[in-house]
C-alpha positions in Angstrom: -5.9 34.9 -3.3 -4.4 33.4 -0.1 -7.3 34.9 2.0 -9.8 33.1 -0.3 -7.9 29.9 0.2 -8.2 30.1 4.0 -12.0 30.2 3.7 -11.8 26.8 2.0 -10.2 25.3 5.0 -11.8 23.7 8.0 -10.4 23.8 11.5 -11.0 21.3 14.3 -10.8 18.3 11.9 -9.6 15.0 13.4 -7.8 12.8 10.9 -7.3 9.1 11.5 -6.3 6.3 9.1 -8.5 3.3 8.3 -6.9 1.1 11.0 -7.2 3.9 13.6 -3.6 3.4 14.5 -2.4 6.9 13.6 -4.2 10.3 13.9 -3.6 14.0 13.9 -5.3 17.4 14.1 -4.4 19.5 11.1 -4.5 23.2 11.6 -6.7 23.5 8.4 -8.3 20.7 6.4 -9.1 21.3 2.7 -11.1 19.4 0.2 -10.6 21.4 -3.0 -12.6 20.7 -6.1 -10.6 22.6 -8.7 -7.0 23.0 -9.7 -7.2 26.7 -9.0 -8.3 26.0 -5.4 -5.3 23.7 -4.9 -3.0 26.5 -6.2 -4.6 29.0 -3.8 -4.0 26.6 -0.8 -0.4 26.3 -1.7 -0.1 30.1 -2.0 -1.6 30.5 1.4 0.8 27.9 2.8 3.8 29.8 1.3 2.6 33.0 2.8 2.1 31.5 6.3 5.1 29.3 6.3 3.0 26.1 6.6 3.6 22.5 5.6 1.1 20.8 3.3 0.2 17.1 3.3 -1.9 15.6 0.6 -3.9 12.5 1.7 -5.8 9.9 -0.2 -8.4 7.6 1.3 -6.7 7.0 4.7 -5.5 3.4 4.0 -1.8 3.8 4.8 -1.3 2.0 8.2 1.4 4.4 9.2 1.9 8.1 10.0 2.7 8.9 6.4 -0.4 11.1 6.0 -0.2 12.9 9.4 0.4 16.6 9.8 -0.5 19.4 12.2 -0.2 22.1 9.5 -2.4 22.0 6.3 -3.9 18.8 5.0 -5.4 18.5 1.5 -7.8 15.7 0.8 -8.4 15.0 -2.9 -11.7 13.3 -2.2 -13.5 15.9 -4.4 -10.8 16.2 -6.9 -11.7 12.8 -8.4 -12.9 13.1 -11.9 -12.2 10.7 -14.8 -10.8 12.9 -17.5 -10.3 10.6 -20.5 -10.4 7.0 -21.5 -8.4 6.1 -24.6 -9.6 2.6 -25.6 -7.2 2.3 -28.5 -4.2 2.9 -26.3 -5.8 1.1 -23.3 -5.2 4.1 -21.1 -7.2 6.1 -18.6 -6.5 9.6 -17.2 -7.9 10.6 -13.9 -7.6 13.3 -11.3 -5.4 12.3 -8.3 -8.4 11.6 -5.9 -10.2 9.2 -8.2 -10.7 5.9 -6.4 -9.7 2.6 -8.0 -13.1 1.3 -6.9 -14.7 3.9 -9.2 -12.5 2.8 -12.1 -13.1 -0.9 -11.5 -16.8 -0.8 -11.1 -18.1 2.0 -13.2 -15.6 3.3 -15.7 -13.3 0.7 -17.1 -15.9 -2.0 -17.7 -17.8 0.5 -20.0 -14.7 0.5 -22.2 -13.8 -3.2 -21.8 -10.6 -2.3 -20.0 -9.0 -3.3 -16.7 -5.9 -2.5 -14.6 -3.3 -5.2 -15.1 -2.6 -5.7 -11.5 -3.9 -4.3 -8.2 -3.3 -4.5 -4.4 -5.5 -5.8 -1.7 -8.2 -3.0 -1.7 -9.8 -0.7 -4.3 -10.9 2.0 -1.9 -7.7 3.9 -2.6 -6.9 6.9 -4.7 -4.9 6.9 -8.0 -2.4 9.4 -6.5 -2.1 7.4 -3.3 -1.4 4.0 -4.8 1.5 5.3 -6.9 2.9 7.6 -4.3 3.3 4.8 -1.8 4.5 2.0 -4.1 1.3 -0.1 -3.8 1.7 -3.5 -5.4 -0.1 -6.7 -6.2 1.6 -10.0 -7.1 2.9 -11.6 -10.2 6.4 -12.4 -11.4 5.9 -10.5 -14.6 4.0 -7.5 -13.1 5.6 -4.5 -11.6 4.3 -2.3 -8.7 1.4 -0.1 -9.8 3.7 3.0 -10.2 5.2 1.1 -13.2 1.9 1.5 -15.1 2.0 5.3 -15.0 2.6 6.7 -18.5 1.9 10.4 -17.7 1.1 12.7 -14.8 0.6 16.4 -14.0 2.4 17.6 -10.9 1.7 21.0 -9.1 4.9 22.1 -7.4 5.1 24.3 -4.3 5.3 27.4 -6.5 1.9 26.6 -8.0 3.5 25.8 -11.4 2.2 22.7 -13.1 4.6 20.3 -14.7 3.6 17.6 -17.2 5.7 14.5 -16.9 5.4 11.6 -19.4 7.5 9.4 -21.6 7.6 12.2 -24.2 7.9 15.3 -21.9 10.2 15.6 -18.9 10.7 11.9 -19.3 13.9 12.0 -17.1 11.6 12.8 -14.1 9.2 10.0 -14.6 11.2 7.3 -12.6 11.2 9.7 -9.6 7.7 11.3 -9.9 5.7 8.0 -10.2 6.7 7.1 -6.6 7.4 10.2 -4.6 5.8 9.7 -1.2 4.0 13.0 -1.9 7.3 14.8 -1.4 7.6 16.5 -4.9 4.2 18.2 -5.1 0.5 17.6 -5.6 -0.4 14.9 -8.1 -3.2 16.5 -10.1 -3.6 13.8 -12.8 -2.4 10.3 -13.5 -2.6 8.4 -16.8 -2.5 4.6 -16.2 -1.7 1.9 -18.7 -4.5 -0.7 -18.7 -5.2 -3.7 -20.8 -8.4 -5.3 -22.3 -10.8 -6.4 -19.6 -10.1 -10.0 -18.4 -11.3 -12.6 -16.0 -9.1 -14.5 -13.7 -9.3 -18.2 -12.9 -8.0 -18.6 -9.3 -7.2 -21.9 -7.7 -6.6 -22.2 -4.0 -5.1 -25.2 -2.3 -3.2 -26.1 0.9 0.6 -26.9 0.8 3.5 -27.1 3.2 5.8 -24.2 3.7 9.0 -26.2 3.1 7.7 -27.5 -0.2 6.8 -24.1 -1.4 10.2 -22.7 -0.4 12.1 -25.6 -2.0 10.2 -25.2 -5.3 9.6 -21.5 -5.2 10.5 -20.8 -8.9 7.9 -23.4 -10.0 5.2 -21.9 -7.8 5.9 -18.3 -8.8 6.1 -18.8 -12.5 3.3 -21.4 -13.0 0.6 -18.7 -13.1 0.2 -15.0 -13.9 -0.3 -14.1 -10.2 0.9 -16.3 -7.4 0.8 -15.5 -3.6 0.6 -17.6 -0.5 -0.4 -17.2 3.1 1.6 -18.8 5.9 0.0 -19.6 9.3 2.4 -19.0 12.2 2.9 -22.0 14.5 2.2 -24.4 11.6 4.0 -25.6 8.5 0.7 -24.9 6.6 0.3 -22.5 3.8 -2.5 -21.7 1.4 -1.5 -21.1 -2.2 -3.3 -18.9 -4.6 -2.7 -19.0 -8.4 -4.6 -16.7 -10.7 -4.3 -16.6 -14.5 -6.3 -15.0 -17.3 -9.0 -17.1 -18.8 -11.9 -17.1 -21.3 -14.0 -19.3 -19.1 -17.3 -18.0 -17.8 -17.7 -16.4 -14.3 -17.8 -19.0 -11.5 -17.9 -17.2 -8.1 -16.8 -18.8 -4.9 -18.9 -17.5 -2.0 -17.1 -16.0 1.0 -20.1 -16.8 3.1 -18.1 -17.2 6.4 -16.3 -13.8 6.3 -19.4 -12.1 5.0 -21.6 -13.5 7.8 -22.1 -11.8 11.1 -21.0 -14.9 13.0 -17.8 -15.4 11.0 -16.6 -11.9 11.2 -17.3 -11.3 14.9 -16.1 -14.8 16.0 -12.6 -14.0 14.9 -12.7 -10.6 16.6 -13.9 -12.1 19.8 -11.3 -14.9 19.8 -8.4 -12.5 19.2 -9.8 -10.2 21.8 -9.8 -13.1 24.3 -6.2 -13.8 23.2 -5.1 -10.4 24.4 -5.6 -11.7 27.9 -4.6 -15.3 27.1 -1.9 -15.1 24.4 -1.3 -18.8 24.4 -4.6 -19.2 22.6 -3.2 -17.7 19.3 -1.5 -20.9 18.0 -4.8 -22.7 18.5 -6.8 -19.9 16.8 -4.4 -20.0 13.8 -4.7 -23.8 13.4 -8.5 -23.7 13.9 -9.0 -21.1 11.1 -6.7 -22.8 8.8 -8.5 -26.1 9.1 -12.0 -24.5 9.1 -11.5 -22.3 6.0 -8.3 -23.1 4.1 -7.3 -26.7 4.4 -9.1 -27.6 1.2 -8.9 -26.8 -2.5 -11.3 -24.5 -4.3 -11.5 -22.3 -7.4 -13.3 -19.3 -8.7 -13.5 -17.3 -11.9 -14.4 -13.7 -11.7 -13.5 -10.3 -13.2 -10.0 -9.3 -12.4 -10.3 -6.7 -9.6 -12.6 -9.0 -7.6 -9.9 -11.7 -7.6 -7.1 -9.2 -6.9 -8.9 -7.7 -3.9 -8.9 -9.4 -0.5 -11.1 -8.8 2.6 -8.9 -7.2 5.3 -11.6 -8.0 7.9 -11.0 -5.4 10.6 -8.5 -3.0 12.1 -4.9 -4.2 12.3 -1.3 -3.3 12.7 0.7 -4.0 9.5 4.4 -4.2 8.6 5.6 -5.1 5.2 9.1 -5.4 3.7 10.5 -6.2 0.2 13.4 -8.6 -0.1 15.2 -10.2 -3.0 13.1 -13.1 -4.1 15.8 -15.7 -3.5 15.9 -14.7 0.2 12.4 -15.6 1.1 13.3 -19.0 2.5 15.9 -17.5 4.8 13.5 -14.9 6.1 10.5 -17.1 6.7 12.5 -19.9 8.3 14.1 -17.5 10.7 10.8 -15.7 11.4 9.1 -19.0 12.2 11.9 -20.0 14.6 11.8 -16.6 16.3 8.0 -16.8 16.8 8.2 -20.3 18.2 11.2 -19.8 20.4 9.8 -16.5 21.9 6.2 -17.9 22.1 5.0 -14.7 20.5 1.2 -14.7 19.6 1.7 -13.9 15.9 -1.6 -13.7 14.1 -2.4 -15.3 10.8 -1.8 -14.8 7.9 1.7 -13.9 6.9 1.1 -12.8 3.3 3.8 -13.4 0.7 3.7 -11.9 -2.8 6.0 -11.5 -5.7 6.8 -8.5 -8.0 8.9 -7.9 -11.1 12.0 -5.7 -10.7 11.9 -2.1 -12.0 14.0 1.1 -12.4 11.8 3.4 -10.3 14.0 5.5 -8.0 12.2 4.8 -4.7 10.6 1.5 -5.6 11.3 -1.3 -3.1 11.6 -3.5 -6.2 14.3 -1.4 -7.8 16.9 -3.6 -9.4 15.7 -7.0 -8.3 12.8 -9.4 -8.6 11.1 -9.0 -5.3 9.2 -10.9 -2.6 7.0 -8.8 -0.3 6.3 -10.2 3.1 3.5 -8.7 5.1 2.9 -9.4 8.8 -0.1 -8.3 10.8 -1.5 -8.1 14.3 -5.3 -7.7 14.4 -6.8 -5.1 16.7 -10.1 -6.6 17.8 -12.7 -3.9 18.7 -9.8 -1.4 18.0 -8.0 -2.5 21.1 -4.3 -2.1 21.6 -2.4 -5.4 20.9 1.3 -5.6 21.8 3.3 -5.9 18.6 6.5 -4.0 19.1 8.6 -7.1 19.9 7.4 -8.8 16.8 7.9 -5.7 14.6 11.5 -5.3 15.8 12.4 -9.0 15.2 10.9 -9.0 11.7 12.7 -5.7 10.9 16.0 -7.2 12.1 15.5 -10.4 10.0 14.6 -8.6 6.7 17.3 -6.0 7.2 19.9 -8.8 7.4 19.1 -9.7 3.7 19.0 -6.1 2.5 15.3 -5.6 2.8 13.5 -2.4 2.0 10.4 -1.2 3.9 7.0 -0.7 2.2 6.6 3.1 2.3 3.0 3.1 3.5 3.7 0.7 6.4 5.4 1.1 9.7 9.2 1.1 9.7 12.0 2.8 11.7 14.4 3.5 8.9 15.8 7.0 8.3 17.7 8.7 5.5 21.1 7.1 6.3 19.6 3.6 6.3 17.7 4.2 3.1 20.5 5.8 1.2 22.5 2.6 1.2 19.6 0.6 -0.1 18.5 2.8 -3.0 21.1 3.5 -5.8 19.1 6.5 -7.0 18.5 8.0 -3.5 20.8 10.9 -4.1 19.2 11.8 -7.4 15.7 11.7 -5.9 16.7 13.9 -2.9 18.4 16.4 -5.3 15.2 16.6 -7.4 13.0 16.9 -4.2 15.1 19.9 -3.0 15.0 21.4 -6.5 11.1 21.2 -6.8 10.4 21.9 -3.1 13.3 23.9 -1.7 11.5 25.0 1.5 10.2 21.5 2.3 6.5 22.4 2.0 5.5 18.8 1.3 7.4 17.3 4.2 5.8 16.0 7.4 7.3 14.2 10.4 7.4 10.9 8.6 9.2 12.3 5.5 11.5 14.3 7.7 12.7 11.1 9.3 13.1 9.6 5.8 14.9 12.6 4.2 16.7 13.8 7.3 15.0 17.1 8.2 12.9 18.1 11.2 10.4 20.9 11.6 6.8 19.7 11.5 4.7 18.8 14.4 2.7 15.7 13.3 2.0 13.2 16.0 0.7 9.7 16.5 -2.5 8.7 18.3 -2.2 6.8 21.7 -3.1 3.6 19.9 -0.1 3.8 17.5 3.2 2.1 17.8 
């Protein structure tokens, strides 16, 4: 059986994430189509003493997916297995893209996901493994909508986990960083299909911070973008509606001129960093300093155009600390004259009891900073990243698992009340650390894999 599995693998495969900030050369790259093929690959890894890393659709802007041992892509293990319209639930294989659900499957059954992140070109297993989230004071991270899953452990045994079976494992398995095993299937709780009425309008940062509870609770899904070097923010409110579709065109970003003009300006700013404050103000006034609205199906409103390659760092903090963090961050950017790109994205998520969720135990504000990489060029960001990490750490922040961070096991243990329970379960299900890579060995305090970063990474 292991010999057959080796024939499924491909050598010489170069893996890089969407942002091209991290890359690796796995010894063998696999794209299994069946459960039995996945079991064979794990058996081969056991025989050869290799690590195994399962990857989704390459959207994590960190080294979370990198390995130089065996890599399994679930791109072909992507079937929709069942849709239960009465329960509003859908069961899919781990590699199924949310895009497929949003555009082809759920609409046929008049269903929709209750909340989503920025992009839909991500896998079901990937979004729950990394703690992907949207925004909304009454909506949890996407892992919170998992009602059942099948997990293949390092031994090849399959464990069914649900609210009825092995329920004690559910809070750990729904957000596992891929460290417990291969997620074969996921059953997601949906709701009847809905449209969202989104309003967009400019505001001042201080007003939003002083009246945050009003802003956050006055719609189903609230978020705002802050533009560094200004006091300007753009607010987005979205709530369910019975009104007919009214689409707002994104003509500028969709146009050749709009897309490439921003890349060109930020490319110029690599050589003349002092241009960035002017670029930020220009784009705010050009595109955002006005009110608008749109009504569209839910996933089209939830999703957002990421434009082009970028470095990303995101942290979760207690909701009441957002004013402290943004005020200090603004001061640091101004005082250090750092060319911080727009926008700083701020979203809000309901607290949960998922062991490794950044929202564990408190209503959460997620703050996301970026530095664009025009034409995939290196853009200095280390100083900005370190300052932001220091600021959010001072209020007890927790890093987004899919994004860049420098925390290790000892740092994380003090932040997560259930850290010990999760680590104990991980060692029980994967005693030899088959599913660890260099990222997870930093997180869980072990070291033996050889995954590496590309020259363009941090």
